[in-house]
Each structure stands twice: as structure tokens, then as C-alpha cells.
DSSP file (Angstrom, degrees, kcal/mol; ACC not computed):
  #  RESIDUE AA STRUCTURE BP1 BP2  ACC     N-H-->O    O-->H-N    N-H-->O    O-->H-N    TCO  KAPPA ALPHA  PHI   PSI    X-CA   Y-CA   Z-CA
    1    1 A M              0   0    0      0, 0.0     3,-0.4     0, 0.0     0, 0.0   0.000 360.0 360.0 360.0 -37.4  -16.9   -1.5  -10.1
    2    2 A L    >   +     0   0    0      1,-0.2     3,-1.7     2,-0.1   116,-0.1   0.115 360.0 114.8-103.1  20.2  -19.3   -1.9   -7.3
    3    3 A D  G >   +     0   0    0      1,-0.3     3,-1.4     2,-0.2    -1,-0.2   0.819  69.2  64.3 -57.0 -32.6  -22.2    0.0   -8.9
    4    4 A G  G 3  S+     0   0    0    113,-0.6    -1,-0.3    -3,-0.4    -2,-0.1   0.647 112.2  34.8 -71.3 -14.2  -24.3   -3.2   -9.1
    5    5 A I  G X  S+     0   0    0     -3,-1.7     3,-3.2   112,-0.2    -1,-0.3   0.055  80.5 157.2-123.7  25.1  -24.3   -3.4   -5.2
    6    6 A R  T <  S+     0   0    0     -3,-1.4    26,-0.1     1,-0.3    25,-0.1  -0.280  75.1  18.4 -55.8 132.8  -24.4    0.3   -4.4
    7    7 A G  T 3  S+     0   0    0      1,-0.3    -1,-0.3    23,-0.2    25,-0.1   0.363 103.1 128.6  81.8  -0.3  -25.9    0.7   -0.9
    8    8 A G    <   -     0   0    0     -3,-3.2    25,-2.5     1,-0.1     2,-0.5  -0.144  67.8 -94.7 -76.0 178.8  -25.1   -2.9   -0.3
    9    9 A I  E     -a   33   0A   0     23,-0.2    46,-1.9    44,-0.1    47,-1.3  -0.842  40.1-172.9 -99.4 121.9  -23.2   -4.3    2.7
   10   10 A I  E     -ab  34  56A   0     23,-2.9    25,-2.8    -2,-0.5     2,-0.6  -0.960  13.5-151.3-117.8 134.0  -19.4   -4.9    2.2
   11   11 A L  E     -ab  35  57A   0     45,-2.7    47,-3.3    -2,-0.4     2,-0.6  -0.930  10.3-159.3-102.4 120.1  -17.1   -6.7    4.6
   12   12 A V  E     -ab  36  58A   0     23,-2.7    25,-2.2    -2,-0.6     2,-0.6  -0.908   6.2-169.9-103.8 120.1  -13.6   -5.5    4.4
   13   13 A V  E     +ab  37  59A   0     45,-2.8    47,-2.7    -2,-0.6     2,-0.3  -0.918  27.0 138.4-115.2 102.5  -11.1   -8.0    5.9
   14   14 A V        -     0   0    0     23,-1.7    49,-0.1    -2,-0.6     6,-0.1  -0.986  44.0-149.0-144.5 135.2   -7.6   -6.5    6.2
   15   15 A D  S    S+     0   0    0     -2,-0.3     2,-0.8    47,-0.3    23,-0.1   0.728  81.1  83.0 -78.2 -23.5   -5.2   -7.0    9.2
   16   16 A E  S >> S-     0   0    0      1,-0.2     4,-2.5     2,-0.0     3,-0.7  -0.749  70.5-154.2 -86.4 106.0   -3.6   -3.6    8.7
   17   17 A A  H 3> S+     0   0    0     -2,-0.8     4,-3.1     1,-0.2     5,-0.2   0.875  91.0  51.9 -49.9 -48.1   -5.9   -1.0   10.4
   18   18 A P  H 3> S+     0   0    0      0, 0.0     4,-1.9     0, 0.0    -1,-0.2   0.874 112.6  45.7 -64.2 -32.4   -4.8    2.0    8.3
   19   19 A V  H <> S+     0   0    0     -3,-0.7     4,-2.5     2,-0.2     5,-0.3   0.925 113.5  48.9 -68.4 -45.2   -5.4    0.1    5.1
   20   20 A R  H  X S+     0   0    0     -4,-2.5     4,-2.4     1,-0.2    -1,-0.2   0.901 111.1  50.6 -65.1 -38.2   -8.8   -1.2    6.3
   21   21 A A  H  X S+     0   0    0     -4,-3.1     4,-2.5    -5,-0.2    -1,-0.2   0.894 110.1  50.1 -62.0 -42.4   -9.7    2.4    7.4
   22   22 A R  H  X S+     0   0    0     -4,-1.9     4,-2.3    -5,-0.2    -2,-0.2   0.936 113.1  45.4 -65.9 -47.2   -8.8    3.8    4.0
   23   23 A L  H  X S+     0   0    0     -4,-2.5     4,-2.5     1,-0.2     5,-0.2   0.907 111.6  53.0 -63.9 -40.7  -10.9    1.2    2.1
   24   24 A R  H  X S+     0   0    0     -4,-2.4     4,-2.3    -5,-0.3    -2,-0.2   0.934 109.8  48.0 -58.4 -45.6  -13.8    1.7    4.6
   25   25 A R  H  X S+     0   0    0     -4,-2.5     4,-2.4     1,-0.2    -1,-0.2   0.919 112.2  49.2 -63.3 -42.8  -13.8    5.4    3.9
   26   26 A Q  H  X S+     0   0    0     -4,-2.3     4,-1.0     1,-0.2    -1,-0.2   0.904 114.4  45.0 -62.8 -41.8  -13.6    4.9    0.1
   27   27 A L  H  <>S+     0   0    0     -4,-2.5     5,-2.3     2,-0.2    -1,-0.2   0.845 111.3  51.8 -71.9 -35.1  -16.5    2.5    0.2
   28   28 A L  H ><5S+     0   0    0     -4,-2.3     3,-1.8    -5,-0.2    -2,-0.2   0.913 107.2  54.4 -67.2 -40.4  -18.6    4.6    2.6
   29   29 A D  H 3<5S+     0   0    0     -4,-2.4    -1,-0.2     1,-0.3    -2,-0.2   0.807 104.1  56.7 -60.4 -29.6  -18.1    7.6    0.2
   30   30 A G  T 3<5S-     0   0    0     -4,-1.0    -1,-0.3    -5,-0.2   -23,-0.2   0.353 125.7-101.4 -83.3   5.9  -19.4    5.3   -2.6
   31   31 A G  T < 5S+     0   0    0     -3,-1.8     2,-0.3     1,-0.3    -3,-0.2   0.629  76.8 133.4  87.7  13.3  -22.7    4.7   -0.6
   32   32 A H      < -     0   0    0     -5,-2.3     2,-0.4   -26,-0.1    -1,-0.3  -0.696  58.5-122.8-100.6 152.3  -22.0    1.3    0.8
   33   33 A T  E     -a    9   0A   0    -25,-2.5   -23,-2.9    -2,-0.3     2,-0.5  -0.761  37.3-156.0 -83.3 132.6  -22.5    0.0    4.3
   34   34 A V  E     -a   10   0A   0     -2,-0.4     2,-0.3   -25,-0.2   -23,-0.2  -0.964  17.8-174.8-124.3 132.0  -19.1   -1.2    5.5
   35   35 A L  E     -a   11   0A   0    -25,-2.8   -23,-2.7    -2,-0.5     2,-0.4  -0.829  16.9-150.6-109.8 155.9  -18.2   -3.8    8.1
   36   36 A G  E     +a   12   0A   0     -2,-0.3     2,-0.3   -25,-0.2   -23,-0.2  -0.965  17.2 177.5-133.9 148.7  -14.7   -4.5    9.0
   37   37 A A  E     -a   13   0A   0    -25,-2.2   -23,-1.7    -2,-0.4     3,-0.1  -0.992  21.4-151.4-145.4 148.3  -12.6   -7.4   10.3
   38   38 A G  S    S+     0   0    0     -2,-0.3     2,-0.3   -25,-0.2   -25,-0.1   0.514  80.0  18.8 -99.7  -6.2   -8.9   -7.8   11.1
   39   39 A N  S  > S-     0   0    0     24,-0.1     4,-2.1   -25,-0.1    26,-0.1  -0.973  81.4-101.8-154.6 168.7   -8.6  -11.5   10.4
   40   40 A G  H  > S+     0   0    0     24,-1.2     4,-2.2    26,-0.5     5,-0.2   0.815 116.4  53.0 -68.2 -31.0  -10.3  -14.4    8.7
   41   41 A V  H  > S+     0   0    0     23,-0.4     4,-2.3     2,-0.2    -1,-0.2   0.952 112.1  45.8 -64.4 -50.0  -11.8  -15.9   11.9
   42   42 A E  H  > S+     0   0    0      1,-0.2     4,-2.1     2,-0.2    -2,-0.2   0.903 112.5  52.0 -58.8 -42.3  -13.4  -12.6   12.8
   43   43 A A  H  X S+     0   0    0     -4,-2.1     4,-2.3     1,-0.2    -1,-0.2   0.912 108.9  48.7 -61.8 -46.2  -14.6  -12.1    9.2
   44   44 A L  H  X S+     0   0    0     -4,-2.2     4,-2.4     1,-0.2    -1,-0.2   0.888 109.1  54.9 -64.8 -38.5  -16.3  -15.6    9.1
   45   45 A H  H  X S+     0   0    0     -4,-2.3     4,-2.8     1,-0.2    -1,-0.2   0.930 109.7  47.4 -57.6 -44.8  -18.0  -14.8   12.5
   46   46 A L  H  X S+     0   0    0     -4,-2.1     4,-2.2     2,-0.2    -2,-0.2   0.906 108.9  51.4 -64.6 -41.1  -19.4  -11.6   11.0
   47   47 A V  H  <>S+     0   0    0     -4,-2.3     5,-2.4     1,-0.2     6,-0.3   0.929 114.1  45.5 -62.2 -45.0  -20.6  -13.3    7.9
   48   48 A R  H ><5S+     0   0    0     -4,-2.4     3,-1.6     3,-0.2    -2,-0.2   0.922 110.8  52.7 -63.5 -43.6  -22.4  -15.9   10.2
   49   49 A R  H 3<5S+     0   0    0     -4,-2.8    -1,-0.2     1,-0.3    -2,-0.2   0.867 111.6  46.0 -62.3 -37.6  -23.8  -13.2   12.5
   50   50 A W  T ><5S-     0   0    0     -4,-2.2     3,-1.6    -5,-0.2    -1,-0.3   0.399 110.5-128.4 -81.0  -2.9  -25.2  -11.4    9.4
   51   51 A N  T < 5 -     0   0    0     -3,-1.6    -3,-0.2     1,-0.3    -2,-0.1   0.820  67.1 -55.7  52.4  38.0  -26.6  -14.8    8.2
   52   52 A G  T 3 <S+     0   0    0     -5,-2.4     2,-1.5    -6,-0.2    -1,-0.3   0.534 100.2 135.1  78.2   7.5  -25.0  -14.3    4.8
   53   53 A A    <   +     0   0    0     -3,-1.6     2,-0.4    -6,-0.3    -1,-0.1  -0.147  38.5 113.7 -83.2  46.4  -26.8  -11.0    4.2
   54   54 A I        -     0   0    0     -2,-1.5   -44,-0.2     1,-0.1     3,-0.1  -0.959  56.7-155.7-117.2 135.2  -23.5   -9.4    3.0
   55   55 A D  S    S+     0   0    0    -46,-1.9     2,-0.3    -2,-0.4   -45,-0.2   0.701  75.8   6.1 -84.6 -22.4  -23.2   -8.4   -0.6
   56   56 A L  E     -b   10   0A   0    -47,-1.3   -45,-2.7    26,-0.1     2,-0.6  -0.939  53.6-152.0-161.8 135.8  -19.4   -8.7   -0.9
   57   57 A V  E     -bc  11  84A   0     26,-2.2    28,-3.2    -2,-0.3     2,-0.7  -0.976  16.2-169.2-107.6 118.8  -16.5   -9.9    1.2
   58   58 A L  E     +bc  12  85A   0    -47,-3.3   -45,-2.8    -2,-0.6     2,-0.4  -0.940  21.0 174.1-109.7 109.5  -13.4   -7.9    0.1
   59   59 A S  E     -bc  13  86A   0     26,-2.8    28,-2.3    -2,-0.7   -45,-0.2  -0.917  37.5-118.9-129.7 141.6  -10.5   -9.7    1.8
   60   60 A D  E     - c   0  87A   0    -47,-2.7    28,-0.2    -2,-0.4     3,-0.1  -0.491  27.4-134.1 -66.3 144.8   -6.7   -9.5    1.9
   61   61 A A  S    S+     0   0    0     26,-2.9     7,-1.9     1,-0.2     2,-0.7   0.805  93.5  55.5 -75.2 -31.0   -5.3  -12.9    0.6
   62   62 A V  S    S+     0   0    0     25,-0.3   -47,-0.3     5,-0.2    -1,-0.2  -0.905  74.2 155.1-113.1 110.6   -2.8  -13.1    3.5
   63   63 A L        -     0   0    0     -2,-0.7     2,-0.2   -49,-0.1   -24,-0.1  -0.916  42.5-106.3-131.3 154.3   -4.3  -12.9    6.9
   64   64 A P  S    S+     0   0    0      0, 0.0     2,-1.4     0, 0.0   -24,-1.2  -0.497  98.7   9.5 -74.5 154.4   -3.6  -13.9   10.4
   65   65 A R  S    S+     0   0    0     -2,-0.2   -26,-0.1   -26,-0.1     0, 0.0  -0.069 137.9  22.9  73.8 -33.6   -5.5  -16.8   12.0
   66   66 A M  S    S-     0   0    0     -2,-1.4   -26,-0.5     4,-0.0     5,-0.1  -0.819  84.0-126.1-159.1 115.6   -7.2  -17.9    8.7
   67   67 A P     >  -     0   0    0      0, 0.0     4,-2.4     0, 0.0     3,-0.3  -0.207  28.3-110.4 -66.3 159.7   -5.9  -17.1    5.2
   68   68 A G  H  > S+     0   0    0     -7,-1.9     4,-2.7     1,-0.2     5,-0.2   0.825 116.2  56.1 -61.5 -31.4   -8.1  -15.4    2.7
   69   69 A A  H  > S+     0   0    0     -8,-0.6     4,-2.3     2,-0.2    -1,-0.2   0.926 108.9  46.6 -67.1 -41.4   -8.4  -18.5    0.5
   70   70 A E  H  > S+     0   0    0     -3,-0.3     4,-2.5     2,-0.2     5,-0.2   0.912 111.1  51.9 -66.2 -42.2   -9.7  -20.5    3.4
   71   71 A L  H  X S+     0   0    0     -4,-2.4     4,-2.9     1,-0.2     5,-0.3   0.939 110.0  50.4 -55.6 -48.8  -12.1  -17.7    4.3
   72   72 A A  H  X S+     0   0    0     -4,-2.7     4,-2.6     1,-0.2    -2,-0.2   0.906 111.3  47.7 -56.7 -43.0  -13.4  -17.7    0.7
   73   73 A S  H  X S+     0   0    0     -4,-2.3     4,-1.9     2,-0.2    -1,-0.2   0.893 113.5  46.6 -69.7 -37.3  -13.9  -21.4    0.8
   74   74 A R  H  X S+     0   0    0     -4,-2.5     4,-2.3     2,-0.2     5,-0.3   0.918 114.2  47.0 -70.9 -42.5  -15.7  -21.4    4.1
   75   75 A V  H  X S+     0   0    0     -4,-2.9     4,-3.6    -5,-0.2     7,-0.2   0.936 113.2  50.8 -62.2 -43.6  -18.0  -18.5    3.1
   76   76 A G  H  < S+     0   0    0     -4,-2.6    -1,-0.2    -5,-0.3    -2,-0.2   0.872 112.1  47.0 -60.0 -37.7  -18.7  -20.2   -0.3
   77   77 A A  H  < S+     0   0    0     -4,-1.9    -1,-0.2     2,-0.2    -2,-0.2   0.885 123.7  31.1 -71.9 -40.3  -19.6  -23.5    1.5
   78   78 A E  H  < S+     0   0    0     -4,-2.3    -2,-0.2     1,-0.2    -3,-0.2   0.830 136.6  21.3 -87.3 -35.1  -21.9  -21.9    4.1
   79   79 A F    ><  +     0   0    0     -4,-3.6     3,-2.6    -5,-0.3    -1,-0.2  -0.591  65.4 177.3-137.3  69.0  -23.2  -18.9    2.1
   80   80 A P  T 3  S+     0   0    0      0, 0.0    -4,-0.1     0, 0.0    -1,-0.1   0.645  78.0  62.4 -56.8 -16.1  -22.8  -19.6   -1.7
   81   81 A G  T 3  S+     0   0    0     -6,-0.1    33,-0.3    28,-0.1    -5,-0.1   0.538  83.1  90.6 -84.6  -4.2  -24.5  -16.4   -2.7
   82   82 A V  S <  S-     0   0    0     -3,-2.6    -3,-0.1    -7,-0.2   -26,-0.1  -0.817  71.7-145.9 -95.3 110.7  -21.9  -14.2   -1.0
   83   83 A P        -     0   0    0      0, 0.0   -26,-2.2     0, 0.0     2,-0.4  -0.464   9.0-156.3 -75.6 151.2  -19.1  -13.4   -3.4
   84   84 A V  E     -c   57   0A   0    -28,-0.2     2,-0.5    -2,-0.1   -26,-0.2  -0.994   4.8-166.0-126.4 128.7  -15.5  -13.1   -2.0
   85   85 A L  E     -c   58   0A   0    -28,-3.2   -26,-2.8    -2,-0.4     2,-0.3  -0.971  10.1-153.0-116.5 122.4  -12.9  -11.0   -3.8
   86   86 A L  E     +c   59   0A   0     -2,-0.5     2,-0.3   -28,-0.2   -26,-0.2  -0.747  15.7 178.1 -92.8 142.3   -9.3  -11.5   -2.7
   87   87 A M  E     +c   60   0A   0    -28,-2.3   -26,-2.9    -2,-0.3   -25,-0.3  -0.901   2.2 178.8-136.6 162.6   -6.6   -8.9   -3.0
   88   88 A S        -     0   0    0     -2,-0.3     7,-0.0   -28,-0.2   -28,-0.0  -0.947  33.2-148.9-165.4 146.7   -3.0   -8.6   -2.0
   89   89 A G  S    S+     0   0    0     -2,-0.3     2,-0.1     2,-0.1    -1,-0.1   0.391  70.4 108.9 -94.3   1.5   -0.1   -6.3   -2.1
   90   90 A F  S    S-     0   0    0      1,-0.1    -2,-0.1     2,-0.1     5,-0.1  -0.339  84.9 -89.7 -74.8 160.1    2.4   -9.3   -2.4
   91   91 A D    >   -     0   0    0      1,-0.1     3,-2.7    -2,-0.1     4,-0.4  -0.539  38.6-122.2 -64.5 129.6    4.3  -10.2   -5.5
   92   92 A P  G >  S+     0   0    0      0, 0.0     3,-1.4     0, 0.0    -1,-0.1   0.768 110.9  65.6 -49.9 -30.8    2.1  -12.6   -7.6
   93   93 A A  G >  S+     0   0    0      1,-0.3     3,-0.8     2,-0.2    -2,-0.0   0.813  98.5  54.3 -63.4 -28.2    4.9  -15.2   -7.4
   94   94 A Q  G <  S+     0   0    0     -3,-2.7     3,-0.3     1,-0.2    -1,-0.3   0.548  99.7  63.5 -81.3  -5.1    4.4  -15.4   -3.6
   95   95 A L  G <>  +     0   0    0     -3,-1.4     4,-2.9    -4,-0.4     5,-0.3   0.206  62.0 113.3-104.1  15.8    0.7  -16.1   -4.0
   96   96 A D  H <> S+     0   0    0     -3,-0.8     4,-2.0     1,-0.2    -1,-0.2   0.888  82.0  45.5 -58.6 -39.6    0.9  -19.5   -5.8
   97   97 A Q  H  > S+     0   0    0     -3,-0.3     4,-2.1     2,-0.2    -1,-0.2   0.931 112.1  51.0 -69.1 -42.7   -0.6  -21.3   -2.8
   98   98 A V  H  > S+     0   0    0     -4,-0.2     4,-2.6     1,-0.2     5,-0.2   0.951 111.7  48.6 -60.4 -48.7   -3.4  -18.7   -2.4
   99   99 A V  H  X S+     0   0    0     -4,-2.9     4,-2.2     1,-0.2    -1,-0.2   0.901 108.8  52.9 -57.0 -42.0   -4.2  -19.0   -6.1
  100  100 A A  H  < S+     0   0    0     -4,-2.0     4,-0.3    -5,-0.3    -1,-0.2   0.878 113.1  43.5 -66.8 -36.1   -4.3  -22.8   -6.0
  101  101 A L  H >< S+     0   0    0     -4,-2.1     3,-1.0     1,-0.2     4,-0.3   0.859 111.6  53.8 -73.4 -36.1   -6.7  -22.7   -3.1
  102  102 A A  H >< S+     0   0    0     -4,-2.6     3,-1.4     1,-0.3    -2,-0.2   0.814 100.2  61.8 -68.8 -30.7   -8.8  -20.0   -4.6
  103  103 A L  T 3< S+     0   0    0     -4,-2.2    -1,-0.3     1,-0.3    -2,-0.2   0.689  93.4  64.1 -70.0 -14.1   -9.2  -22.1   -7.8
  104  104 A Q  T <  S+     0   0    0     -3,-1.0    -1,-0.3    -4,-0.3    -2,-0.2   0.638  81.5  98.7 -77.2 -14.8  -10.9  -24.7   -5.8
  105  105 A Y  S <  S-     0   0    0     -3,-1.4   -32,-0.1    -4,-0.3   -33,-0.0  -0.397  98.4 -80.6 -66.8 146.4  -13.7  -22.3   -5.1
  106  106 A P        -     0   0    0      0, 0.0    -1,-0.1     0, 0.0    -2,-0.1  -0.250  34.7-142.1 -55.3 134.7  -16.7  -22.8   -7.5
  107  107 A A  S    S+     0   0    0      1,-0.1    -2,-0.1    -3,-0.1    -3,-0.0   0.764  83.9  32.3 -71.3 -25.2  -16.1  -21.2  -10.8
  108  108 A S  S    S-     0   0    0      0, 0.0    -1,-0.1     0, 0.0     0, 0.0  -0.989  89.4-107.9-135.5 144.8  -19.7  -20.1  -11.2
  109  109 A P        -     0   0    0      0, 0.0     3,-0.1     0, 0.0   -28,-0.1  -0.265  42.2 -99.8 -66.7 153.9  -22.2  -19.0   -8.7
  110  110 A P    >   -     0   0    0      0, 0.0     3,-1.9     0, 0.0     0, 0.0  -0.270  57.1 -73.4 -65.2 160.8  -25.2  -21.4   -7.9
  111  111 A A  T 3  S+     0   0    0      1,-0.3     3,-0.1     3,-0.0     0, 0.0  -0.307 122.1  17.2 -54.2 134.3  -28.5  -20.6   -9.6
  112  112 A G  T 3  S+     0   0    0      1,-0.3    -1,-0.3    -3,-0.1     2,-0.1   0.400  90.3 143.1  84.5  -3.2  -30.2  -17.6   -8.1
  113  113 A A    <   -     0   0    0     -3,-1.9     2,-0.5     1,-0.1    -1,-0.3  -0.398  51.5-122.2 -71.8 142.2  -27.0  -16.3   -6.4
  114  114 A R        -     0   0    0    -33,-0.3    -1,-0.1    -3,-0.1    -3,-0.0  -0.744  31.0-175.6 -86.1 130.9  -26.5  -12.6   -6.4
  115  115 A T        -     0   0    0     -2,-0.5   -59,-0.1   -33,-0.1   -33,-0.1  -0.993  25.3-117.4-128.7 137.9  -23.3  -11.4   -8.0
  116  116 A P        -     0   0    0      0, 0.0     2,-0.5     0, 0.0  -114,-0.1  -0.255  34.0-107.2 -65.8 153.0  -22.0   -7.8   -8.1
  117  117 A A              0   0    0      1,-0.1  -113,-0.6  -115,-0.0  -112,-0.2  -0.739 360.0 360.0 -80.9 131.0  -21.7   -6.1  -11.5
  118  118 A V              0   0    0     -2,-0.5    -1,-0.1  -116,-0.1  -116,-0.1   0.374 360.0 360.0-106.4 360.0  -18.0   -5.8  -12.5
């Protein structure tokens, strides 16, 4: 799935340390550079510190301090070329609000934006 950004920088945003560590290990094994954050505020700080030079933000939809949908919205507003992929282990029925917020995110990337091959 991430072949289009092999060797790229991926920010994994998950509040559960064991899950974050497992994802990190899998992505490292795939040849990616991996950054980690435990909440949305920390993740946004990292994206800003890297000045948007992150190839993918892979984030849990439900996070402390800033929900994944808000993180996606803020990253999209400040760094429109950085794709954000939200994931969750929750029942889809519980994610209605998250989906509603995520749908407000631009449907197509701006001209010249980098997008990973899916």
C-alpha cells in the first residue's frame, strides 16, 4: 500500500504505546522513516517542526487532546500536500462524528500535491 512513498517519512499518531510500537516496527521493516506521537497536539507540533516534510500522517481517529479529524483538518489547512489517513478500531457506528468532520477535508489534493500510491 505504501510503495509509492517507500523510504518516506511517516508520522504514526496512536495514543496506545504498544499499538504505536507495532505499527512503527512494521513500517520500519518496510523501509520507511517513522516518527511517533501519542496525541493530536504532539502530532501537529511534529508536522510543524518538520515544516510539512512528512509523506503521510497515519492517525488514530480517536485521540486525547485533539481528535484525528481535527488533526487532519489542521494539517490540511497548514500543509495541504501532506496526506492524512485516519484509522480506528471502533465500531463504524461510533465514528459518525469523525466521518462527518473528515468529509469536510478537501476531497482532492491541490495541484502539485504529493499523494501516496494506494
